[in-house]
C-alpha positions as CSV (number, residue, x, y, z in Angstrom):
1,M,126.1,107.1,78.6
2,N,128.2,109.1,81.1
3,I,129.3,108.2,84.6
4,W,126.6,110.4,86.2
5,E,123.9,108.7,84.3
6,L,125.2,105.3,85.4
7,I,125.3,106.5,89.0
8,V,121.7,107.7,88.8
9,I,120.7,104.4,87.2
10,A,122.6,102.4,89.9
11,V,120.8,104.5,92.6
12,G,117.4,104.1,90.9
13,L,117.8,100.3,90.6
14,S,119.0,100.0,94.2
15,M,115.8,101.6,95.6
16,D,113.7,98.4,95.3
17,A,116.4,96.5,97.1
18,F,116.6,99.3,99.7
19,A,112.8,99.1,100.3
20,I,112.9,95.3,100.7
21,S,115.9,95.6,103.0
22,I,114.0,98.1,105.2
23,C,111.3,95.4,105.5
24,K,114.0,92.8,106.3
25,G,115.2,95.1,109.0
26,L,111.7,95.4,110.4
27,S,111.5,91.6,110.5
28,V,114.3,91.1,113.1
29,E,114.5,92.3,116.6
30,K,118.1,93.4,116.4
31,A,119.9,93.9,113.1
32,E,123.4,92.4,113.3
33,D,126.3,93.0,111.0
34,K,125.8,89.6,109.5
35,H,122.3,90.6,108.5
36,L,123.6,93.7,106.7
37,L,126.3,91.8,105.0
38,I,124.0,88.9,103.8
39,T,121.4,91.3,102.5
40,G,124.0,93.5,100.7
41,L,125.6,90.5,99.1
42,W,122.4,88.9,97.9
43,F,120.9,92.1,96.5
44,G,124.1,93.6,95.3
45,G,125.2,90.4,93.7
46,A,121.9,89.8,91.9
47,Q,121.7,93.5,90.8
48,A,125.2,93.1,89.3
49,V,124.6,89.7,87.5
50,M,121.2,90.4,86.0
51,P,122.2,93.5,83.9
52,L,125.2,91.5,82.7
53,I,122.8,88.7,81.5
54,G,120.6,91.4,80.0
55,Y,123.5,93.0,78.2
56,F,124.4,89.7,76.5
57,L,120.8,89.1,75.5
58,G,120.6,92.6,74.2
59,T,123.8,92.3,72.3
60,G,122.4,89.2,70.5
61,F,119.5,91.1,68.9
62,H,120.7,94.7,68.9
63,S,121.6,94.6,65.2
64,F,118.0,93.8,64.3
65,I,116.5,96.8,66.1
66,E,119.4,99.3,66.2
67,S,117.3,102.0,64.4
68,V,114.7,102.0,67.2
69,D,116.8,101.0,70.2
70,H,116.2,104.3,72.0
71,W,112.4,103.6,71.9
72,F,113.0,100.1,73.5
73,S,115.3,101.6,76.2
74,F,112.7,104.3,76.9
75,A,109.8,101.8,77.1
76,L,111.7,99.4,79.4
77,L,112.8,102.1,81.8
78,L,109.3,103.7,81.7
79,L,107.6,100.4,82.5
80,I,110.1,99.6,85.3
81,G,109.7,103.2,86.7
82,I,105.9,103.1,86.6
83,N,105.9,99.7,88.3
84,M,108.1,101.0,91.1
85,I,105.9,104.1,91.6
86,K,102.8,101.8,91.8
87,E,104.6,99.6,94.4
88,S,105.4,102.7,96.4
89,R,101.6,103.2,96.9
90,G,101.0,99.7,98.1
91,E,101.0,98.1,101.6
92,I,104.2,97.3,103.4
93,E,105.2,93.8,102.8
94,K,105.7,91.5,105.7
95,L,108.9,89.5,105.3
96,D,110.0,86.7,107.6
97,A,113.1,87.1,109.7
98,S,115.1,84.5,107.9
99,F,118.3,85.5,106.1
100,S,118.9,82.0,104.7
101,A,119.6,81.4,101.1
102,K,116.1,79.9,100.8
103,A,114.6,83.2,101.9
104,M,117.0,85.6,100.2
105,F,117.5,84.0,96.8
106,P,113.9,84.5,95.6
107,L,113.8,88.0,96.9
108,A,117.1,88.9,95.2
109,I,116.0,87.4,91.9
110,A,112.5,89.0,92.0
111,D,114.1,92.4,92.9
112,S,116.6,92.3,90.1
113,I,114.4,91.5,87.1
114,D,114.3,95.2,86.3
115,A,118.1,95.2,86.3
116,L,117.9,92.5,83.5
117,A,115.9,94.9,81.4
118,V,118.4,97.7,82.1
119,G,121.2,95.4,81.0
120,V,119.4,95.1,77.6
121,T,119.4,98.9,77.3
122,F,123.1,98.9,78.1
123,A,123.7,96.8,75.1
124,F,121.6,99.2,73.0
125,Q,123.5,102.2,74.3
126,K,126.9,100.4,74.0
127,V,127.7,100.9,77.7
128,A,131.0,99.5,79.1
129,V,129.2,96.8,81.0
130,I,131.8,95.6,83.5
131,P,132.3,98.9,85.2
132,A,128.5,99.5,85.0
133,V,127.6,96.3,86.7
134,I,130.2,96.7,89.4
135,L,128.9,100.2,90.1
136,I,125.3,98.9,90.3
137,G,126.3,95.9,92.5
138,V,128.3,98.1,94.9
139,T,125.6,100.8,95.1
140,T,122.9,98.2,95.7
141,F,125.1,96.5,98.4
142,I,125.5,99.8,100.3
143,F,121.8,100.7,100.0
144,S,120.7,97.2,101.0
145,A,122.9,97.1,104.1
146,V,121.8,100.6,105.1
147,G,118.2,99.6,104.5
148,V,118.3,96.8,106.9
149,K,119.7,99.1,109.6
150,I,117.2,101.8,108.8
151,G,114.3,99.3,108.8
152,N,115.4,98.0,112.1
153,R,115.7,101.4,113.7
154,F,113.0,103.5,112.1
155,G,110.4,101.2,110.7
156,A,108.7,101.5,107.4
157,K,108.8,105.3,107.1
158,Y,111.2,105.3,104.1
159,K,110.1,102.3,102.0
160,S,107.5,104.0,99.8
161,K,109.7,107.1,99.4
162,A,112.6,104.9,98.2
163,E,110.4,103.1,95.6
164,L,108.8,106.3,94.4
165,T,112.2,108.0,94.0
166,G,113.7,105.0,92.2
167,G,110.7,104.9,89.8
168,I,111.0,108.6,89.0
169,V,114.7,108.4,88.4
170,L,114.4,105.5,86.0
171,I,111.6,107.3,84.0
172,V,113.8,110.4,83.7
173,I,116.7,108.4,82.5
174,G,114.4,106.7,80.0
175,C,113.2,110.0,78.7
176,T,116.8,111.3,78.4
177,M,117.7,108.2,76.3
178,L,114.7,108.7,74.1
179,L,115.5,112.4,73.5
180,D,119.2,111.5,72.8
181,G,118.1,108.8,70.4
182,L,115.8,111.3,68.6
183,G,118.7,113.8,68.4
184,I,116.8,116.4,70.5
185,T,119.5,116.8,73.1
186,G,123.2,117.1,73.3
């Protein structure tokens, strides 16, 4: 997996956090720097830790399914992408204005479950995991902080577009992995 594919995955994964951050921005009357920082740290941190956990889980059973790992990577990314696209069609979530650990922790964990699955695919693809999770974490931090600001300024206009884009990106990456695994490309 090359750097451009990792960047695309990082952006795709950050779209859910971006959408939630827009809603968090909607929930406060005035977004302050601390709101941007807290949101970025929670979502960026969770999006960095979860693929690392997934990577170690995937490494544990990779040898058992190595001959079909591209199918698993494809299926996981396809399911995540389809779910993000379905979410983009739903109603805008109402979130409370709290940025406490009690409010942010469950959001960050729920948002980063798809990153856990991506971490499993990293194990299958033998990706250098530390640079990959740093890239994902930093990208998500930036998108989350910007999402709070956009949500506070412009409302819910971008939430569904972000989820739709992220879903499409992950499906395309999954298809690329499948085609590479089948020897059809590159």
